[in-house]
PQR file with spaces between the fields and no chain letter, atoms N, CA, C, O and H, PARSE charges and radii, in Angstrom:
ATOM       1  N    MET     1      -5.135  127.475 -101.180 -0.4000 1.5000
ATOM       2  CA   MET     1      -4.921  128.115 -102.461 -0.0000 2.0000
ATOM       3  C    MET     1      -4.386  127.069 -103.433  0.5500 1.7000
ATOM       4  O    MET     1      -3.497  126.288 -103.093 -0.5500 1.4000
ATOM       5  N    ASN     2      -4.926  127.062 -104.623 -0.4000 1.5000
ATOM       6  CA   ASN     2      -4.464  126.144 -105.657 -0.0000 2.0000
ATOM       7  C    ASN     2      -3.321  126.774 -106.437  0.5500 1.7000
ATOM       8  O    ASN     2      -3.345  127.966 -106.743 -0.5500 1.4000
ATOM       9  H    ASN     2      -5.648  127.697 -104.899  0.4000 1.0000
ATOM      10  N    ILE     3      -2.330  125.969 -106.751 -0.4000 1.5000
ATOM      11  CA   ILE     3      -1.200  126.421 -107.562 -0.0000 2.0000
ATOM      12  C    ILE     3      -1.351  125.827 -108.953  0.5500 1.7000
ATOM      13  O    ILE     3      -1.519  124.617 -109.106 -0.5500 1.4000
ATOM      14  H    ILE     3      -2.310  125.001 -106.502  0.4000 1.0000
ATOM      15  N    LEU     4      -1.292  126.685 -109.964 -0.4000 1.5000
ATOM      16  CA   LEU     4      -1.395  126.210 -111.341 -0.0000 2.0000
ATOM      17  C    LEU     4      -0.087  125.568 -111.771  0.5500 1.7000
ATOM      18  O    LEU     4       0.988  125.992 -111.347 -0.5500 1.4000
ATOM      19  H    LEU     4      -1.156  127.668 -109.840  0.4000 1.0000
ATOM      20  N    ASN     5      -0.176  124.567 -112.596 -0.4000 1.5000
ATOM      21  CA   ASN     5       1.011  123.877 -113.089 -0.0000 2.0000
ATOM      22  C    ASN     5       1.401  124.377 -114.475  0.5500 1.7000
ATOM      23  O    ASN     5       1.844  123.593 -115.314 -0.5500 1.4000
ATOM      24  H    ASN     5      -1.049  124.222 -112.941  0.4000 1.0000
ATOM      25  N    ASP     6       1.240  125.663 -114.720 -0.4000 1.5000
ATOM      26  CA   ASP     6       1.575  126.234 -116.018 -0.0000 2.0000
ATOM      27  C    ASP     6       3.070  126.490 -116.105  0.5500 1.7000
ATOM      28  O    ASP     6       3.721  126.831 -115.117 -0.5500 1.4000
ATOM      29  H    ASP     6       0.879  126.300 -114.039  0.4000 1.0000
ATOM      30  N    LYS     7       3.599  126.318 -117.307 -0.4000 1.5000
ATOM      31  CA   LYS     7       5.014  126.571 -117.561 -0.0000 2.0000
ATOM      32  C    LYS     7       5.138  127.806 -118.448  0.5500 1.7000
ATOM      33  O    LYS     7       4.329  128.018 -119.351 -0.5500 1.4000
ATOM      34  H    LYS     7       3.070  126.041 -118.110  0.4000 1.0000
ATOM      35  N    LEU     8       6.143  128.603 -118.183 -0.4000 1.5000
ATOM      36  CA   LEU     8       6.412  129.780 -118.995 -0.0000 2.0000
ATOM      37  C    LEU     8       7.609  129.514 -119.890  0.5500 1.7000
ATOM      38  O    LEU     8       8.617  128.964 -119.448 -0.5500 1.4000
ATOM      39  H    LEU     8       6.800  128.430 -117.449  0.4000 1.0000
ATOM      40  N    ASP     9       7.492  129.906 -121.147 -0.4000 1.5000
ATOM      41  CA   ASP     9       8.624  129.807 -122.058 -0.0000 2.0000
ATOM      42  C    ASP     9       9.541  131.002 -121.842  0.5500 1.7000
ATOM      43  O    ASP     9       9.086  132.098 -121.515 -0.5500 1.4000
ATOM      44  H    ASP     9       6.673  130.352 -121.506  0.4000 1.0000
ATOM      45  N    THR    10      10.823  130.780 -122.026 -0.4000 1.5000
ATOM      46  CA   THR    10      11.758  131.892 -121.924 -0.0000 2.0000
ATOM      47  C    THR    10      11.820  132.624 -123.252  0.5500 1.7000
ATOM      48  O    THR    10      11.582  132.047 -124.313 -0.5500 1.4000
ATOM      49  H    THR    10      11.193  129.889 -122.292  0.4000 1.0000
ATOM      50  N    THR    11      12.139  133.881 -123.173 -0.4000 1.5000
ATOM      51  CA   THR    11      12.239  134.712 -124.364 -0.0000 2.0000
ATOM      52  C    THR    11      13.324  135.762 -124.132  0.5500 1.7000
ATOM      53  O    THR    11      13.660  136.081 -122.991 -0.5500 1.4000
ATOM      54  H    THR    11      12.333  134.350 -122.311  0.4000 1.0000
ATOM      55  N    ASN    12      13.855  136.282 -125.202 -0.4000 1.5000
ATOM      56  CA   ASN    12      14.849  137.353 -125.108 -0.0000 2.0000
ATOM      57  C    ASN    12      14.207  138.733 -125.131  0.5500 1.7000
ATOM      58  O    ASN    12      14.902  139.741 -125.008 -0.5500 1.4000
ATOM      59  H    ASN    12      13.582  136.023 -126.129  0.4000 1.0000
ATOM      60  N    GLU    13      12.880  138.787 -125.287 -0.4000 1.5000
ATOM      61  CA   GLU    13      12.184  140.065 -125.302 -0.0000 2.0000
ATOM      62  C    GLU    13      12.158  140.657 -123.899  0.5500 1.7000
ATOM      63  O    GLU    13      12.108  139.929 -122.907 -0.5500 1.4000
ATOM      64  H    GLU    13      12.316  137.968 -125.386  0.4000 1.0000
ATOM      65  N    LEU    14      12.193  141.984 -123.827 -0.4000 1.5000
ATOM      66  CA   LEU    14      12.150  142.645 -122.528 -0.0000 2.0000
ATOM      67  C    LEU    14      10.750  142.568 -121.918  0.5500 1.7000
ATOM      68  O    LEU    14      10.607  142.336 -120.717 -0.5500 1.4000
ATOM      69  H    LEU    14      12.234  142.575 -124.632  0.4000 1.0000
ATOM      70  N    LEU    15       9.730  142.760 -122.733 -0.4000 1.5000
ATOM      71  CA   LEU    15       8.345  142.686 -122.291 -0.0000 2.0000
ATOM      72  C    LEU    15       7.554  141.869 -123.292  0.5500 1.7000
ATOM      73  O    LEU    15       7.845  141.881 -124.488 -0.5500 1.4000
ATOM      74  H    LEU    15       9.846  142.949 -123.708  0.4000 1.0000
ATOM      75  N    THR    16       6.557  141.163 -122.801 -0.4000 1.5000
ATOM      76  CA   THR    16       5.670  140.452 -123.716 -0.0000 2.0000
ATOM      77  C    THR    16       4.239  140.893 -123.450  0.5500 1.7000
ATOM      78  O    THR    16       3.927  141.411 -122.377 -0.5500 1.4000
ATOM      79  H    THR    16       6.320  141.154 -121.829  0.4000 1.0000
ATOM      80  N    SER    17       3.383  140.686 -124.422 -0.4000 1.5000
ATOM      81  CA   SER    17       1.986  141.065 -124.274 -0.0000 2.0000
ATOM      82  C    SER    17       1.217  140.068 -123.431  0.5500 1.7000
ATOM      83  O    SER    17       0.065  140.319 -123.077 -0.5500 1.4000
ATOM      84  H    SER    17       3.636  140.265 -125.294  0.4000 1.0000
ATOM      85  N    ARG    18       1.835  138.935 -123.102 -0.4000 1.5000
ATOM      86  CA   ARG    18       1.141  137.887 -122.355 -0.0000 2.0000
ATOM      87  C    ARG    18       1.570  137.796 -120.900  0.5500 1.7000
ATOM      88  O    ARG    18       1.258  136.811 -120.232 -0.5500 1.4000
ATOM      89  H    ARG    18       2.771  138.731 -123.389  0.4000 1.0000
ATOM      90  N    ILE    19       2.265  138.780 -120.402 -0.4000 1.5000
ATOM      91  CA   ILE    19       2.859  138.706 -119.075 -0.0000 2.0000
ATOM      92  C    ILE    19       1.826  138.525 -117.971  0.5500 1.7000
ATOM      93  O    ILE    19       2.111  137.853 -116.979 -0.5500 1.4000
ATOM      94  H    ILE    19       2.519  139.581 -120.945  0.4000 1.0000
ATOM      95  N    GLY    20       0.641  139.099 -118.110 -0.4000 1.5000
ATOM      96  CA   GLY    20      -0.349  139.013 -117.049 -0.0000 2.0000
ATOM      97  C    GLY    20      -1.326  137.869 -117.179  0.5500 1.7000
ATOM      98  O    GLY    20      -2.208  137.727 -116.332 -0.5500 1.4000
ATOM      99  H    GLY    20       0.410  139.644 -118.916  0.4000 1.0000
ATOM     100  N    LEU    21      -1.205  137.047 -118.204 -0.4000 1.5000
ATOM     101  CA   LEU    21      -2.192  135.993 -118.425 -0.0000 2.0000
ATOM     102  C    LEU    21      -2.167  134.912 -117.356  0.5500 1.7000
ATOM     103  O    LEU    21      -3.220  134.379 -117.007 -0.5500 1.4000
ATOM     104  H    LEU    21      -0.489  137.162 -118.892  0.4000 1.0000
ATOM     105  N    ILE    22      -1.013  134.578 -116.835 -0.4000 1.5000
ATOM     106  CA   ILE    22      -0.921  133.563 -115.787 -0.0000 2.0000
ATOM     107  C    ILE    22      -1.672  134.034 -114.547  0.5500 1.7000
ATOM     108  O    ILE    22      -2.443  133.276 -113.958 -0.5500 1.4000
ATOM     109  H    ILE    22      -0.158  135.011 -117.119  0.4000 1.0000
ATOM     110  N    THR    23      -1.450  135.271 -114.156 -0.4000 1.5000
ATOM     111  CA   THR    23      -2.136  135.816 -112.988 -0.0000 2.0000
ATOM     112  C    THR    23      -3.637  135.873 -113.208  0.5500 1.7000
ATOM     113  O    THR    23      -4.410  135.521 -112.316 -0.5500 1.4000
ATOM     114  H    THR    23      -0.824  135.887 -114.634  0.4000 1.0000
ATOM     115  N    LEU    24      -4.050  136.307 -114.372 -0.4000 1.5000
ATOM     116  CA   LEU    24      -5.470  136.369 -114.699 -0.0000 2.0000
ATOM     117  C    LEU    24      -6.099  134.979 -114.702  0.5500 1.7000
ATOM     118  O    LEU    24      -7.184  134.795 -114.150 -0.5500 1.4000
ATOM     119  H    LEU    24      -3.422  136.592 -115.096  0.4000 1.0000
ATOM     120  N    ALA    25      -5.447  134.015 -115.303 -0.4000 1.5000
ATOM     121  CA   ALA    25      -5.966  132.643 -115.340 -0.0000 2.0000
ATOM     122  C    ALA    25      -6.087  132.071 -113.931  0.5500 1.7000
ATOM     123  O    ALA    25      -7.069  131.397 -113.616 -0.5500 1.4000
ATOM     124  H    ALA    25      -4.566  134.165 -115.751  0.4000 1.0000
ATOM     125  N    HIS    26      -5.108  132.331 -113.094 -0.4000 1.5000
ATOM     126  CA   HIS    26      -5.149  131.844 -111.720 -0.0000 2.0000
ATOM     127  C    HIS    26      -6.308  132.493 -110.949  0.5500 1.7000
ATOM     128  O    HIS    26      -7.019  131.806 -110.216 -0.5500 1.4000
ATOM     129  H    HIS    26      -4.310  132.878 -113.349  0.4000 1.0000
ATOM     130  N    THR    27      -6.500  133.790 -111.107 -0.4000 1.5000
ATOM     131  CA   THR    27      -7.582  134.500 -110.430 -0.0000 2.0000
ATOM     132  C    THR    27      -8.942  133.970 -110.873  0.5500 1.7000
ATOM     133  O    THR    27      -9.825  133.763 -110.040 -0.5500 1.4000
ATOM     134  H    THR    27      -5.922  134.348 -111.702  0.4000 1.0000
ATOM     135  N    ILE    28      -9.119  133.751 -112.164 -0.4000 1.5000
ATOM     136  CA   ILE    28     -10.376  133.206 -112.685 -0.0000 2.0000
ATOM     137  C    ILE    28     -10.648  131.837 -112.089  0.5500 1.7000
ATOM     138  O    ILE    28     -11.784  131.530 -111.728 -0.5500 1.4000
ATOM     139  H    ILE    28      -8.402  133.920 -112.841  0.4000 1.0000
ATOM     140  N    GLN    29      -9.619  131.017 -111.983 -0.4000 1.5000
ATOM     141  CA   GLN    29      -9.789  129.674 -111.431 -0.0000 2.0000
ATOM     142  C    GLN    29     -10.125  129.716 -109.944  0.5500 1.7000
ATOM     143  O    GLN    29     -11.030  129.012 -109.495 -0.5500 1.4000
ATOM     144  H    GLN    29      -8.696  131.267 -112.277  0.4000 1.0000
ATOM     145  N    VAL    30      -9.415  130.521 -109.186 -0.4000 1.5000
ATOM     146  CA   VAL    30      -9.623  130.598 -107.740 -0.0000 2.0000
ATOM     147  C    VAL    30     -11.021  131.130 -107.415  0.5500 1.7000
ATOM     148  O    VAL    30     -11.677  130.629 -106.502 -0.5500 1.4000
ATOM     149  H    VAL    30      -8.680  131.092 -109.550  0.4000 1.0000
ATOM     150  N    LEU    31     -11.474  132.129 -108.148 -0.4000 1.5000
ATOM     151  CA   LEU    31     -12.788  132.710 -107.901 -0.0000 2.0000
ATOM     152  C    LEU    31     -13.922  131.910 -108.529  0.5500 1.7000
ATOM     153  O    LEU    31     -15.093  132.242 -108.343 -0.5500 1.4000
ATOM     154  H    LEU    31     -10.941  132.536 -108.890  0.4000 1.0000
ATOM     155  N    ASP    32     -13.581  130.856 -109.275 -0.4000 1.5000
ATOM     156  CA   ASP    32     -14.574  130.058 -110.000 -0.0000 2.0000
ATOM     157  C    ASP    32     -15.430  130.986 -110.856  0.5500 1.7000
ATOM     158  O    ASP    32     -16.650  130.843 -110.928 -0.5500 1.4000
ATOM     159  H    ASP    32     -12.630  130.586 -109.426  0.4000 1.0000
ATOM     160  N    LEU    33     -14.770  131.927 -111.495 -0.4000 1.5000
ATOM     161  CA   LEU    33     -15.445  132.977 -112.248 -0.0000 2.0000
ATOM     162  C    LEU    33     -16.214  132.450 -113.447  0.5500 1.7000
ATOM     163  O    LEU    33     -17.259  133.002 -113.792 -0.5500 1.4000
ATOM     164  H    LEU    33     -13.779  132.043 -111.437  0.4000 1.0000
ATOM     165  N    SER    34     -15.730  131.405 -114.085 -0.4000 1.5000
ATOM     166  CA   SER    34     -16.439  130.872 -115.257 -0.0000 2.0000
ATOM     167  C    SER    34     -17.824  130.356 -114.870  0.5500 1.7000
ATOM     168  O    SER    34     -18.770  130.495 -115.646 -0.5500 1.4000
ATOM     169  H    SER    34     -14.881  130.957 -113.804  0.4000 1.0000
ATOM     170  N    LYS    35     -17.957  129.770 -113.693 -0.4000 1.5000
ATOM     171  CA   LYS    35     -19.261  129.290 -113.217 -0.0000 2.0000
ATOM     172  C    LYS    35     -20.201  130.476 -112.973  0.5500 1.7000
ATOM     173  O    LYS    35     -21.371  130.429 -113.352 -0.5500 1.4000
ATOM     174  H    LYS    35     -17.188  129.657 -113.062  0.4000 1.0000
ATOM     175  N    THR    36     -19.697  131.521 -112.351 -0.4000 1.5000
ATOM     176  CA   THR    36     -20.496  132.707 -112.080 -0.0000 2.0000
ATOM     177  C    THR    36     -20.949  133.366 -113.370  0.5500 1.7000
ATOM     178  O    THR    36     -22.101  133.786 -113.483 -0.5500 1.4000
ATOM     179  H    THR    36     -18.746  131.559 -112.043  0.4000 1.0000
ATOM     180  N    ILE    37     -20.059  133.460 -114.334 -0.4000 1.5000
ATOM     181  CA   ILE    37     -20.410  134.056 -115.627 -0.0000 2.0000
ATOM     182  C    ILE    37     -21.482  133.226 -116.313  0.5500 1.7000
ATOM     183  O    ILE    37     -22.441  133.774 -116.857 -0.5500 1.4000
ATOM     184  H    ILE    37     -19.124  133.119 -114.241  0.4000 1.0000
ATOM     185  N    ASP    38     -21.324  131.904 -116.291 -0.4000 1.5000
ATOM     186  CA   ASP    38     -22.317  131.024 -116.915 -0.0000 2.0000
ATOM     187  C    ASP    38     -23.685  131.167 -116.243  0.5500 1.7000
ATOM     188  O    ASP    38     -24.707  131.068 -116.921 -0.5500 1.4000
ATOM     189  H    ASP    38     -20.545  131.459 -115.850  0.4000 1.0000
ATOM     190  N    GLN    39     -23.726  131.393 -114.948 -0.4000 1.5000
ATOM     191  CA   GLN    39     -24.993  131.560 -114.243 -0.0000 2.0000
ATOM     192  C    GLN    39     -25.686  132.853 -114.635  0.5500 1.7000
ATOM     193  O    GLN    39     -26.905  132.876 -114.809 -0.5500 1.4000
ATOM     194  H    GLN    39     -22.896  131.473 -114.397  0.4000 1.0000
ATOM     195  N    HIS    40     -24.927  133.918 -114.776 -0.4000 1.5000
ATOM     196  CA   HIS    40     -25.513  135.222 -115.057 -0.0000 2.0000
ATOM     197  C    HIS    40     -25.707  135.501 -116.547  0.5500 1.7000
ATOM     198  O    HIS    40     -26.554  136.309 -116.926 -0.5500 1.4000
ATOM     199  H    HIS    40     -23.937  133.899 -114.635  0.4000 1.0000
ATOM     200  N    PHE    41     -24.933  134.840 -117.373 -0.4000 1.5000
ATOM     201  CA   PHE    41     -25.015  135.024 -118.829 -0.0000 2.0000
ATOM     202  C    PHE    41     -25.087  133.666 -119.511  0.5500 1.7000
ATOM     203  O    PHE    41     -24.120  133.239 -120.142 -0.5500 1.4000
ATOM     204  H    PHE    41     -24.245  134.183 -117.065  0.4000 1.0000
ATOM     205  N    PRO    42     -26.223  132.981 -119.392 -0.5600 1.5000
ATOM     206  CA   PRO    42     -26.318  131.646 -120.005  0.2800 2.0000
ATOM     207  C    PRO    42     -26.236  131.739 -121.531  0.5500 1.7000
ATOM     208  O    PRO    42     -26.639  132.730 -122.140 -0.5500 1.4000
ATOM     209  N    ALA    43     -25.707  130.684 -122.115 -0.4000 1.5000
ATOM     210  CA   ALA    43     -25.588  130.625 -123.585 -0.0000 2.0000
ATOM     211  C    ALA    43     -26.966  130.452 -124.187  0.5500 1.7000
ATOM     212  O    ALA    43     -27.791  129.695 -123.676 -0.5500 1.4000
ATOM     213  H    ALA    43     -25.380  129.878 -121.620  0.4000 1.0000
ATOM     214  N    ASN    44     -27.204  131.154 -125.269 -0.4000 1.5000
ATOM     215  CA   ASN    44     -28.478  130.987 -126.000 -0.0000 2.0000
ATOM     216  C    ASN    44     -28.391  129.742 -126.844  0.5500 1.7000
ATOM     217  O    ASN    44     -27.526  129.624 -127.712 -0.5500 1.4000
ATOM     218  H    ASN    44     -26.534  131.769 -125.685  0.4000 1.0000
ATOM     219  N    VAL    45     -29.279  128.824 -126.591 -0.4000 1.5000
ATOM     220  CA   VAL    45     -29.248  127.558 -127.328 -0.0000 2.0000
ATOM     221  C    VAL    45     -30.316  127.541 -128.369  0.5500 1.7000
ATOM     222  O    VAL    45     -30.453  126.558 -129.097 -0.5500 1.4000
ATOM     223  H    VAL    45     -29.982  128.919 -125.885  0.4000 1.0000
């Protein structure tokens, strides 16, 4: 399993709208999802 080297900033807010982005980014990377998406939905050139 790859560990991302992302850093989180501290905040005084109780909840933030970005709380799940680290998990989502890690899942996309582990599943190599961007490659799969590019294969199934190629960019129109």
